[in-house]
Structure formats: structure tokens, C-alpha cells
One Martini backbone bead per residue (centre of mass of N, CA, C, O) as a GRO file, in nm:
protein
  449
    1MET     BB    1   3.618  -0.706   7.226
    2LYS     BB    2   3.457  -0.563   7.465
    3THR     BB    3   3.374  -0.868   7.599
    4ARG     BB    4   3.631  -1.053   7.662
    5LEU     BB    5   3.722  -1.005   7.953
    6PHE     BB    6   3.440  -1.162   8.077
    7THR     BB    7   3.369  -1.438   7.948
    8SER     BB    8   3.507  -1.655   8.120
    9ALA     BB    9   3.392  -1.561   8.391
   10ALA     BB   10   3.097  -1.587   8.310
   11ILE     BB   11   3.088  -1.890   8.260
   12LEU     BB   12   3.173  -1.975   8.543
   13ALA     BB   13   2.949  -1.824   8.696
   14LEU     BB   14   2.704  -1.961   8.545
   15SER     BB   15   2.749  -2.258   8.610
   16ALA     BB   16   2.690  -2.191   8.913
   17GLY     BB   17   2.443  -1.987   8.888
   18GLY     BB   18   2.217  -2.168   8.779
   19ALA     BB   19   2.169  -2.329   9.039
   20LEU     BB   20   2.118  -2.084   9.218
   21ALA     BB   21   1.866  -1.978   9.074
   22GLU     BB   22   1.696  -2.233   9.107
   23ALA     BB   23   1.700  -2.219   9.425
   24HIS     BB   24   1.564  -1.904   9.389
   25GLY     BB   25   1.326  -1.908   9.180
   26GLY     BB   26   1.511  -1.773   8.929
   27LEU     BB   27   1.697  -1.617   9.123
   28MET     BB   28   2.020  -1.538   9.187
   29PHE     BB   29   1.916  -1.359   9.437
   30PRO     BB   30   1.778  -1.335   9.727
   31VAL     BB   31   1.543  -1.164   9.858
   32GLY     BB   32   1.704  -0.970  10.125
   33GLU     BB   33   1.996  -1.051  10.048
   34GLY     BB   34   2.255  -0.880  10.114
   35ALA     BB   35   2.390  -0.564   9.958
   36PHE     BB   36   2.136  -0.496   9.832
   37ASN     BB   37   1.873  -0.288   9.692
   38TRP     BB   38   1.569  -0.391   9.796
   39ASP     BB   39   1.398  -0.136   9.818
   40SER     BB   40   1.385  -0.083   9.510
   41TYR     BB   41   1.234  -0.341   9.443
   42GLU     BB   42   0.983  -0.309   9.623
   43ALA     BB   43   0.890  -0.033   9.515
   44PHE     BB   44   0.850  -0.124   9.225
   45ALA     BB   45   0.647  -0.357   9.274
   46GLU     BB   46   0.417  -0.178   9.398
   47GLY     BB   47   0.392   0.010   9.111
   48HIS     BB   48   0.393  -0.276   8.928
   49ASP     BB   49   0.149  -0.431   8.697
   50TYR     BB   50   0.194  -0.706   8.435
   51SER     BB   51  -0.010  -0.916   8.434
   52GLY     BB   52  -0.023  -1.105   8.131
   53GLU     BB   53   0.225  -0.980   8.008
   54THR     BB   54   0.448  -0.914   7.726
   55LEU     BB   55   0.806  -0.886   7.689
   56THR     BB   56   1.002  -0.781   7.416
   57ILE     BB   57   1.354  -0.862   7.336
   58THR     BB   58   1.643  -0.727   7.164
   59GLY     BB   59   1.999  -0.815   7.097
   60PRO     BB   60   2.361  -0.874   7.115
   61TRP     BB   61   2.324  -1.089   7.332
   62THR     BB   62   2.503  -1.388   7.392
   63GLY     BB   63   2.520  -1.642   7.580
   64ALA     BB   64   2.648  -1.532   7.864
   65ASP     BB   65   2.516  -1.249   7.830
   66ALA     BB   66   2.225  -1.351   7.811
   67GLU     BB   67   2.219  -1.473   8.095
   68LEU     BB   68   2.272  -1.208   8.244
   69VAL     BB   69   2.027  -1.043   8.148
   70ASN     BB   70   1.817  -1.256   8.242
   71SER     BB   71   1.885  -1.225   8.547
   72VAL     BB   72   1.759  -0.939   8.552
   73LEU     BB   73   1.475  -0.984   8.417
   74ALA     BB   74   1.366  -1.169   8.644
   75TYR     BB   75   1.300  -0.929   8.839
   76PHE     BB   76   1.090  -0.793   8.667
   77SER     BB   77   0.899  -1.032   8.654
   78ALA     BB   78   0.863  -1.075   8.965
   79ALA     BB   79   0.756  -0.777   9.023
   80THR     BB   80   0.512  -0.772   8.773
   81GLY     BB   81   0.429  -1.053   8.600
   82ALA     BB   82   0.587  -1.054   8.355
   83GLU     BB   83   0.673  -1.170   8.045
   84VAL     BB   84   1.007  -1.245   7.932
   85GLN     BB   85   1.159  -1.198   7.597
   86TYR     BB   86   1.482  -1.287   7.501
   87SER     BB   87   1.683  -1.205   7.201
   88GLY     BB   88   1.980  -1.295   7.046
   89SER     BB   89   2.222  -1.138   6.804
   90ASP     BB   90   2.485  -1.117   6.571
   91SER     BB   91   2.261  -0.956   6.366
   92PHE     BB   92   2.105  -0.716   6.494
   93GLU     BB   93   2.124  -0.470   6.300
   94GLN     BB   94   1.962  -0.613   6.075
   95ASP     BB   95   1.713  -0.731   6.224
   96ILE     BB   96   1.580  -0.465   6.336
   97VAL     BB   97   1.522  -0.334   6.065
   98ILE     BB   98   1.346  -0.553   5.943
   99ALA     BB   99   1.133  -0.556   6.170
  100ALA     BB  100   1.045  -0.258   6.147
  101GLN     BB  101   0.960  -0.268   5.843
  102ALA     BB  102   0.751  -0.517   5.923
  103ASP     BB  103   0.603  -0.456   6.195
  104SER     BB  104   0.792  -0.670   6.415
  105ALA     BB  105   0.887  -0.544   6.662
  106PRO     BB  106   0.990  -0.520   6.955
  107ASN     BB  107   0.965  -0.343   7.238
  108ILE     BB  108   1.283  -0.392   7.271
  109ALA     BB  109   1.605  -0.243   7.202
  110VAL     BB  110   1.960  -0.326   7.200
  111PHE     BB  111   2.215  -0.100   7.152
  112PRO     BB  112   2.571  -0.086   7.084
  113GLN     BB  113   2.500   0.196   6.934
  114PRO     BB  114   2.378   0.513   6.837
  115GLY     BB  115   2.354   0.531   6.525
  116LEU     BB  116   2.110   0.340   6.468
  117ALA     BB  117   1.912   0.476   6.660
  118SER     BB  118   1.907   0.748   6.517
  119ASP     BB  119   1.802   0.644   6.246
  120MET     BB  120   1.535   0.516   6.360
  121ALA     BB  121   1.417   0.774   6.476
  122ALA     BB  122   1.399   0.931   6.202
  123ARG     BB  123   1.197   0.686   6.090
  124GLY     BB  124   0.990   0.611   6.338
  125PHE     BB  125   1.093   0.340   6.525
  126LEU     BB  126   1.083   0.521   6.782
  127THR     BB  127   1.017   0.591   7.129
  128PRO     BB  128   0.991   0.812   7.347
  129LEU     BB  129   1.067   0.876   7.647
  130ALA     BB  130   0.971   0.963   7.934
  131ASP     BB  131   0.903   1.203   8.119
  132GLY     BB  132   1.205   1.262   8.318
  133THR     BB  133   1.442   1.083   8.222
  134ALA     BB  134   1.658   1.296   8.166
  135ASP     BB  135   1.667   1.403   8.456
  136TRP     BB  136   1.756   1.143   8.587
  137VAL     BB  137   2.023   1.108   8.440
  138THR     BB  138   2.151   1.379   8.518
  139GLU     BB  139   2.129   1.318   8.840
  140ASN     BB  140   2.252   0.991   8.844
  141TYR     BB  141   2.472   1.029   8.634
  142ALA     BB  142   2.771   1.039   8.542
  143ALA     BB  143   2.780   1.261   8.315
  144GLY     BB  144   2.469   1.290   8.238
  145GLN     BB  145   2.456   1.472   7.982
  146SER     BB  146   2.610   1.278   7.800
  147TRP     BB  147   2.384   1.056   7.801
  148VAL     BB  148   2.163   1.228   7.686
  149ASP     BB  149   2.301   1.303   7.422
  150LEU     BB  150   2.347   1.000   7.323
  151GLY     BB  151   2.006   0.949   7.346
  152SER     BB  152   1.955   1.193   7.146
  153TYR     BB  153   1.709   1.252   6.882
  154ALA     BB  154   1.576   1.290   6.580
  155GLY     BB  155   1.281   1.281   6.452
  156PRO     BB  156   1.061   1.284   6.189
  157ASP     BB  157   1.003   1.604   6.278
  158GLY     BB  158   1.299   1.706   6.407
  159GLU     BB  159   1.258   1.642   6.697
  160GLU     BB  160   1.411   1.627   6.999
  161ALA     BB  161   1.479   1.321   7.190
  162LEU     BB  162   1.462   1.070   7.426
  163TYR     BB  163   1.547   0.719   7.332
  164GLY     BB  164   1.805   0.643   7.518
  165PHE     BB  165   1.911   0.393   7.760
  166PHE     BB  166   2.184   0.350   7.945
  167TYR     BB  167   2.337   0.011   7.973
  168LYS     BB  168   2.623  -0.081   8.002
  169VAL     BB  169   2.972  -0.022   8.026
  170ASP     BB  170   3.268   0.082   7.861
  171LEU     BB  171   3.629   0.111   7.916
  172LYS     BB  172   3.928   0.299   7.782
  173SER     BB  173   4.076   0.502   7.999
  174LEU     BB  174   4.357   0.308   8.022
  175VAL     BB  175   4.642   0.203   8.226
  176TRP     BB  176   4.875  -0.053   8.224
  177TYR     BB  177   5.041  -0.237   8.499
  178SER     BB  178   5.309  -0.326   8.723
  179PRO     BB  179   5.343  -0.291   9.052
  180GLU     BB  180   5.612  -0.437   9.092
  181GLN     BB  181   5.774  -0.272   8.882
  182PHE     BB  182   5.718   0.005   8.997
  183ASP     BB  183   5.830  -0.039   9.281
  184GLU     BB  184   6.121  -0.121   9.200
  185ALA     BB  185   6.161   0.167   9.038
  186GLY     BB  186   5.993   0.409   9.187
  187TYR     BB  187   5.704   0.450   9.073
  188ASP     BB  188   5.434   0.664   9.009
  189VAL     BB  189   5.119   0.733   8.969
  190PRO     BB  190   4.977   0.931   8.748
  191GLU     BB  191   4.750   1.231   8.755
  192THR     BB  192   4.868   1.356   8.491
  193MET     BB  193   4.982   1.428   8.182
  194GLU     BB  194   5.237   1.556   8.278
  195ASP     BB  195   5.323   1.312   8.450
  196LEU     BB  196   5.327   1.104   8.219
  197ARG     BB  197   5.547   1.238   8.054
  198ALA     BB  198   5.761   1.243   8.277
  199LEU     BB  199   5.771   0.936   8.318
  200THR     BB  200   5.856   0.863   8.035
  201GLU     BB  201   6.130   1.016   8.053
  202GLN     BB  202   6.240   0.878   8.310
  203ILE     BB  203   6.260   0.589   8.200
  204VAL     BB  204   6.468   0.661   7.986
  205GLU     BB  205   6.685   0.773   8.182
  206ASP     BB  206   6.694   0.472   8.319
  207GLY     BB  207   6.713   0.272   8.054
  208GLU     BB  208   6.414   0.240   7.964
  209THR     BB  209   6.080   0.133   7.861
  210PRO     BB  210   5.758   0.262   7.878
  211TRP     BB  211   5.619   0.130   7.607
  212CYS     BB  212   5.341  -0.062   7.481
  213ILE     BB  213   5.263  -0.090   7.123
  214GLY     BB  214   4.977  -0.219   6.926
  215LEU     BB  215   4.801  -0.241   6.592
  216GLY     BB  216   4.749  -0.528   6.542
  217SER     BB  217   4.438  -0.682   6.353
  218GLY     BB  218   4.453  -0.753   6.080
  219ALA     BB  219   4.201  -0.603   5.908
  220ALA     BB  220   4.202  -0.397   6.184
  221THR     BB  221   4.445  -0.243   6.159
  222GLY     BB  222   4.468   0.055   6.387
  223TRP     BB  223   4.248   0.086   6.613
  224PRO     BB  224   4.416   0.159   6.873
  225ALA     BB  225   4.487   0.450   6.769
  226THR     BB  226   4.202   0.571   6.776
  227ASP     BB  227   4.180   0.572   7.084
  228TRP     BB  228   4.407   0.763   7.138
  229VAL     BB  229   4.295   1.006   6.977
  230GLU     BB  230   4.030   1.033   7.128
  231ASP     BB  231   4.154   1.089   7.404
  232MET     BB  232   4.313   1.343   7.304
  233MET     BB  233   4.072   1.512   7.227
  234LEU     BB  234   3.952   1.517   7.528
  235ARG     BB  235   4.243   1.661   7.634
  236THR     BB  236   4.237   1.925   7.409
  237GLN     BB  237   3.914   1.935   7.389
  238PRO     BB  238   3.610   2.001   7.382
  239PRO     BB  239   3.330   1.806   7.348
  240GLU     BB  240   3.205   1.968   7.106
  241VAL     BB  241   3.445   1.913   6.917
  242TYR     BB  242   3.423   1.611   6.909
  243ASP     BB  243   3.138   1.611   6.784
  244GLN     BB  244   3.215   1.757   6.521
  245TRP     BB  245   3.412   1.543   6.426
  246VAL     BB  246   3.221   1.297   6.414
  247ALA     BB  247   3.019   1.469   6.205
  248ASN     BB  248   3.194   1.657   6.010
  249GLU     BB  249   3.171   1.969   6.096
  250MET     BB  250   3.470   1.906   6.124
  251PRO     BB  251   3.745   1.856   5.983
  252PHE     BB  252   3.990   1.615   5.997
  253ASN     BB  253   4.217   1.858   5.924
  254ASP     BB  254   4.202   1.995   6.170
  255PRO     BB  255   4.413   2.115   6.408
  256ALA     BB  256   4.282   1.955   6.642
  257VAL     BB  257   4.329   1.671   6.516
  258VAL     BB  258   4.625   1.687   6.447
  259GLY     BB  259   4.708   1.731   6.743
  260ALA     BB  260   4.605   1.455   6.851
  261ILE     BB  261   4.784   1.281   6.675
  262GLU     BB  262   5.052   1.405   6.787
  263GLU     BB  263   5.010   1.315   7.075
  264PHE     BB  264   5.038   1.020   7.006
  265GLY     BB  265   5.320   1.049   6.865
  266TRP     BB  266   5.486   1.117   7.114
  267PHE     BB  267   5.475   0.811   7.196
  268ALA     BB  268   5.486   0.625   6.912
  269ARG     BB  269   5.743   0.792   6.744
  270ASN     BB  270   5.947   0.697   6.973
  271ASP     BB  271   6.201   0.484   7.010
  272ASP     BB  272   6.240   0.520   7.330
  273PHE     BB  273   5.922   0.465   7.414
  274VAL     BB  274   5.918   0.186   7.245
  275ASN     BB  275   5.883  -0.131   7.203
  276GLY     BB  276   6.101  -0.179   6.925
  277GLY     BB  277   6.011   0.076   6.833
  278ALA     BB  278   5.825   0.250   6.608
  279GLU     BB  279   5.827   0.024   6.387
  280ALA     BB  280   5.660  -0.191   6.577
  281VAL     BB  281   5.372  -0.085   6.614
  282ALA     BB  282   5.222  -0.183   6.347
  283SER     BB  283   5.326  -0.504   6.373
  284THR     BB  284   5.205  -0.535   6.649
  285ASP     BB  285   5.003  -0.713   6.824
  286PHE     BB  286   4.770  -0.622   7.054
  287ARG     BB  287   4.775  -0.900   7.215
  288ASP     BB  288   5.103  -0.894   7.255
  289SER     BB  289   5.200  -0.608   7.364
  290PRO     BB  290   5.168  -0.647   7.696
  291ALA     BB  291   5.390  -0.864   7.774
  292GLY     BB  292   5.631  -0.665   7.862
  293LEU     BB  293   5.524  -0.608   8.157
  294PHE     BB  294   5.605  -0.934   8.259
  295THR     BB  295   5.895  -0.923   8.239
  296PHE     BB  296   6.246  -1.026   8.326
  297PRO     BB  297   6.287  -0.768   8.252
  298PRO     BB  298   6.115  -0.516   8.148
  299GLU     BB  299   6.004  -0.394   7.826
  300CYS     BB  300   5.780  -0.239   7.990
  301TYR     BB  301   5.537  -0.020   8.188
  302MET     BB  302   5.309   0.055   7.962
  303HIS     BB  303   4.942   0.022   7.871
  304ARG     BB  304   4.702   0.131   7.644
  305GLN     BB  305   4.373   0.006   7.735
  306ALA     BB  306   4.106  -0.159   7.766
  307SER     BB  307   3.918  -0.368   7.983
  308PHE     BB  308   3.984  -0.646   7.810
  309ILE     BB  309   4.307  -0.708   7.805
  310PRO     BB  310   4.355  -0.938   8.028
  311THR     BB  311   4.292  -1.177   7.840
  312PHE     BB  312   4.615  -1.136   7.724
  313PHE     BB  313   4.741  -1.217   7.972
  314PRO     BB  314   4.917  -1.374   8.171
  315GLU     BB  315   4.904  -1.595   8.395
  316ASP     BB  316   4.911  -1.430   8.692
  317ALA     BB  317   4.932  -1.140   8.647
  318ASP     BB  318   5.077  -0.835   8.753
  319SER     BB  319   4.801  -0.617   8.764
  320ASP     BB  320   4.707  -0.282   8.670
  321PHE     BB  321   4.540   0.047   8.688
  322PHE     BB  322   4.488   0.371   8.526
  323TYR     BB  323   4.401   0.673   8.453
  324PHE     BB  324   4.389   0.849   8.169
  325PRO     BB  325   4.501   1.149   8.185
  326ALA     BB  326   4.471   1.483   8.226
  327TYR     BB  327   4.523   1.807   8.188
  328ALA     BB  328   4.572   2.046   8.417
  329GLU     BB  329   4.579   2.296   8.202
  330GLY     BB  330   4.301   2.233   8.038
  331ASP     BB  331   4.022   2.239   8.189
  332LEU     BB  332   3.851   1.931   8.121
  333GLY     BB  333   3.865   1.749   8.343
  334SER     BB  334   3.731   1.395   8.336
  335PRO     BB  335   3.759   1.223   8.071
  336VAL     BB  336   3.574   0.956   7.897
  337LEU     BB  337   3.624   0.661   7.717
  338GLY     BB  338   3.375   0.460   7.529
  339ALA     BB  339   3.101   0.236   7.575
  340GLY     BB  340   2.763   0.099   7.492
  341THR     BB  341   2.429   0.035   7.593
  342LEU     BB  342   2.089   0.077   7.458
  343PHE     BB  343   1.758   0.142   7.539
  344ALA     BB  344   1.468   0.093   7.322
  345ILE     BB  345   1.156   0.173   7.181
  346THR     BB  346   0.988  -0.030   6.916
  347ASP     BB  347   0.714  -0.111   7.089
  348ASP     BB  348   0.462   0.032   7.224
  349ALA     BB  349   0.430   0.001   7.589
  350PRO     BB  350   0.391  -0.001   7.921
  351VAL     BB  351   0.604  -0.231   7.976
  352ALA     BB  352   0.840  -0.079   7.842
  353HIS     BB  353   0.843   0.163   8.036
  354GLY     BB  354   0.883  -0.015   8.285
  355LEU     BB  355   1.172  -0.106   8.220
  356ILE     BB  356   1.301   0.174   8.224
  357GLU     BB  357   1.235   0.212   8.523
  358PHE     BB  358   1.393  -0.031   8.627
  359LEU     BB  359   1.676   0.086   8.526
  360GLN     BB  360   1.639   0.309   8.776
  361THR     BB  361   1.742   0.084   8.961
  362PRO     BB  362   1.981  -0.058   9.147
  363ILE     BB  363   1.910  -0.366   9.107
  364ALA     BB  364   1.949  -0.369   8.789
  365HIS     BB  365   2.268  -0.342   8.837
  366GLU     BB  366   2.362  -0.531   9.076
  367VAL     BB  367   2.313  -0.812   8.957
  368TRP     BB  368   2.542  -0.782   8.743
  369MET     BB  369   2.777  -0.678   8.914
  370ALA     BB  370   2.785  -0.960   9.090
  371GLN     BB  371   2.917  -1.113   8.841
  372SER     BB  372   2.990  -0.981   8.522
  373GLY     BB  373   3.096  -0.725   8.315
  374PHE     BB  374   3.001  -0.450   8.486
  375LEU     BB  375   2.919  -0.108   8.413
  376THR     BB  376   2.828   0.212   8.583
  377PRO     BB  377   2.703   0.558   8.617
  378TYR     BB  378   2.547   0.487   8.871
  379GLY     BB  379   2.546   0.635   9.195
  380GLY     BB  380   2.317   0.436   9.355
  381VAL     BB  381   2.504   0.213   9.395
  382ASN     BB  382   2.666  -0.072   9.537
  383PRO     BB  383   3.006  -0.142   9.521
  384ASP     BB  384   3.021  -0.408   9.704
  385VAL     BB  385   2.889  -0.607   9.471
  386PHE     BB  386   3.120  -0.648   9.319
  387ALA     BB  387   3.309  -0.914   9.183
  388SER     BB  388   3.556  -0.701   9.179
  389ASP     BB  389   3.807  -0.475   9.217
  390ASP     BB  390   3.842  -0.392   8.926
  391LEU     BB  391   3.550  -0.312   8.873
  392ARG     BB  392   3.530  -0.105   9.100
  393ASN     BB  393   3.764   0.080   8.995
  394MET     BB  394   3.649   0.138   8.718
  395ASN     BB  395   3.383   0.263   8.818
  396GLU     BB  396   3.516   0.503   8.958
  397ILE     BB  397   3.610   0.637   8.700
  398LEU     BB  398   3.325   0.672   8.585
  399LEU     BB  399   3.213   0.845   8.832
  400ASN     BB  400   3.449   1.076   8.783
  401ALA     BB  401   3.328   1.174   8.536
  402THR     BB  402   3.258   1.471   8.337
  403THR     BB  403   3.302   1.308   8.064
  404PHE     BB  404   3.133   1.127   7.800
  405ARG     BB  405   3.255   0.931   7.520
  406PHE     BB  406   3.216   0.784   7.233
  407ASP     BB  407   3.346   0.603   7.011
  408ALA     BB  408   3.418   0.753   6.717
  409SER     BB  409   3.455   0.520   6.505
  410ASP     BB  410   3.160   0.402   6.569
  411LEU     BB  411   3.013   0.681   6.454
  412MET     BB  412   3.127   0.658   6.195
  413PRO     BB  413   3.157   0.579   5.902
  414GLY     BB  414   3.277   0.281   5.803
  415GLU     BB  415   3.493   0.397   5.591
  416ILE     BB  416   3.626   0.548   5.833
  417GLY     BB  417   3.624   0.411   6.125
  418ALA     BB  418   3.674   0.110   5.953
  419GLY     BB  419   3.920   0.245   5.766
  420ALA     BB  420   4.079   0.525   5.714
  421PHE     BB  421   4.158   0.555   6.012
  422TRP     BB  422   4.320   0.299   6.043
  423THR     BB  423   4.521   0.333   5.802
  424GLY     BB  424   4.620   0.617   5.881
  425MET     BB  425   4.765   0.528   6.146
  426VAL     BB  426   4.972   0.353   6.007
  427ASP     BB  427   5.097   0.573   5.835
  428TYR     BB  428   5.186   0.748   6.073
  429VAL     BB  429   5.374   0.541   6.234
  430THR     BB  430   5.545   0.505   5.942
  431GLY     BB  431   5.585   0.851   5.870
  432GLU     BB  432   5.349   1.010   5.822
  433GLU     BB  433   5.192   1.294   5.839
  434ALA     BB  434   4.923   1.414   6.004
  435GLU     BB  435   4.804   1.607   5.791
  436ALA     BB  436   4.805   1.406   5.554
  437VAL     BB  437   4.626   1.195   5.684
  438ALA     BB  438   4.380   1.377   5.748
  439THR     BB  439   4.329   1.464   5.456
  440SER     BB  440   4.273   1.183   5.342
  441ILE     BB  441   4.026   1.126   5.518
  442GLN     BB  442   3.858   1.370   5.429
  443GLU     BB  443   3.845   1.298   5.129
  444ARG     BB  444   3.692   1.034   5.178
  445TRP     BB  445   3.445   1.158   5.313
  446GLU     BB  446   3.354   1.340   5.069
  447THR     BB  447   3.272   1.088   4.886
  448LEU     BB  448   3.002   1.026   5.065
  449ASN     BB  449   2.822   1.296   4.987
   0.00000   0.00000   0.00000
């Protein structure tokens, strides 16, 4: 789901871009032209020569995404002389473990979430990144310490080190709306959670419905509510509490978690606040739920969902988004919920460390930014090269983040994050109390220990 927003655009861009790259000697954009940071490319090329060496990489990107990452890797190859071989797999998580156990892992593996990388580091299958990499991330990435924390794991000796370099990020803390509908009703984009609550109540006072919310997703029904709860955890608790929750160092039925569930419930369990009433939340498919933003008159005015959701908007929909805001009184900064991919070294070689250094150049980010579906927390890139205003504005939210946290359900054991948490949220929106739901999830978690 996280990649659907940009898939169609990526395919269209690549069909034209393939010929473009061929015309430029295999590079998507000719060196020295456009608003790219070519100085970073030239400086990297001067300091790195891997002629005659081969760099092998595997990851989850296939199809259009594989072509996009290969368009970036082409610049590493051109700058260094290295031959780069990328292979994508829909079963990456299984394949990389098998390869590591057979001592046949590629030089680099691209992990779609930190959990598996952490496990492989503990088993001795990953190589720590070079000294100074953590300092670079802290200084150059928005919410840099968050990214260092997400990429740092205990090795086989129990010592923690930075193993993962995050590259290509997805953003979830967004609220979608129709500017035309907002303008006609005289509503302003809220800047704080207090403002968002007040706007919700104002829309009801005006005789309208503020929200469209749908949790339906076949066997995965309930997952959109987990994103709501995760965002609410980051807006009501410090990030270290979020981390304790994810690791079950704090029980799922702790008052902090119950409170976050009830924060979601303030929006989702009020018949006046939700299109179709609270009863419709669990049964409405998440793909269909934002349609009410674009009817005349509108069936709702706001829809909280990740960056991929415009894939399911009507064609030529008048849409925009704003940051799902934090409480002004909470003093928790501007937290952002999302996901992302991380590069890790699975077969140590100088050329592998060279690629990690390449990912620290603006050009390594800008080449993908200029095509489709790429967000980055790197503050050194030129936002003018983004392929669309939407991407540029989303990235601005990412750059303004004071804290970034990975989707909690993706980090929890599968039976919890992709099981009890999903079904528990359905139980909650259909009437069960938050504490009872949280206790049930915690009891399920305890059976795994």
C-alpha cells in the first residue's frame, strides 16, 4: 500500500524516461544540467574509484520502483567505475535471510522496515556502518537522532552500533481535504490539534459532517485505525514512551496507550463527526472512504491517511493536504509518523561502504526526487527538483519534523501488529471500551513470550 500513490506516475515517467536515459549515456539527467547539485556528484567521483569491482544489492523494489532505484545507482556506477547489480524480490524478507545463512548475501540489502535488520544484526549478518555516519545523519537529516535510533541495533556481542542508513521515506501524518470545499465553507487549515478539534466541532455546528473514516481492508481490516492511534501516541506522549510501547516494555493496556486509543475514538466514535455515523467506520472500505470529500455537497471535509491515498481519489479531484497537527499545549514538537527503507551492508567490502557514502550526497536523493514517489529527510537537497508540488510540500512536512517514528504495527510481532491490533481497533469502533481492547491485545502479546 505504501507505494501505490506513485506507481502509475512512475510507470508513465519511466516509459518516457527510459529513452531519455539512453540518450544521456545511461544517466537519466545529463551531468551538469538542471537544478541538481552536480558539485556533490563531482566531488564524490574525485574521491572514489572502484573500477573493476562489482557491487551487488538486493531489496524489495520491483517493476517501476526497481527502474527508479537503478536510475540512481547508475550515477554511482558512472562516478566510481563500479558495476552495480540490483535484484528486487517480492519475497525479499525470506530471501535475504536464506542468503545470509548460506553465506551468499549480496553486499547491500535494502530493508523495508527495521525489525528484520535488527534481528540480522544480532545474528552477526550485518556490518556496522563507518565511523562518523551517525554524526552525519544527526547533523543532516531532519529529526536526525530519530533516524540514528531507528538504524542502530545490538550486534552479536550485545554492543549497539549504526547498521542502517535510511533512504526513501513514506509519510503518514497527513489530513486530506478539498480546498474548494474548505474555501466555500470558510474553513481555515488548522495548525494545532486544538484547532483541529475546534474545526471538527464547528463543521458539526454548521450542519455538516467533518470526517470520512474507513477501516475496511479485507483480511487486513482495521489497519487504518492503528495509524490513527500511533499518531495520537506521538501527540500525547514523549517518543521514548512510544518506543517502550512498540517493544512491549510498557504494556499495551497502559493508561498512555488507552488514552491514545480514546483520542482516536473522540473522532471515530461520534456519530456526528463521521460520514455514515460511527457504525459505518468499521464497514467502510478505506479505499472508498475519502470519496465523500469530493461530492457536491460534500459528505465530509477531512480524511486522515498516508501519502498514497490519492491513488483512490476520483480523477481530477480537487485535493490538498495538511500536517496532522500536534497539541500546542503538549510541548512535543512536530512528530511525524511514517515508514521507509534502510540500506545495510550484508557482505562487507569497500565498495559497499562507498555506496553508503554516495547516499550522503544530494545528487543520490535528487535523481529520484525528480522522477516519482520519493521523500527524504535530507536537508541538503534542492526541493526545486521535486517532480510535483505535492511531493515538495510533503517533504517540507518531513523536514519540519522534530521526531520521526516508524509505523508501530510494522515493528510489533506479526500476531500483534498485523493481527490483534487490527481486530482490536474494529472491536473498539464497534463499541468495546478502549481499556478492554488494550487488555485483550496485551494478553495476546503475553502468550508470545
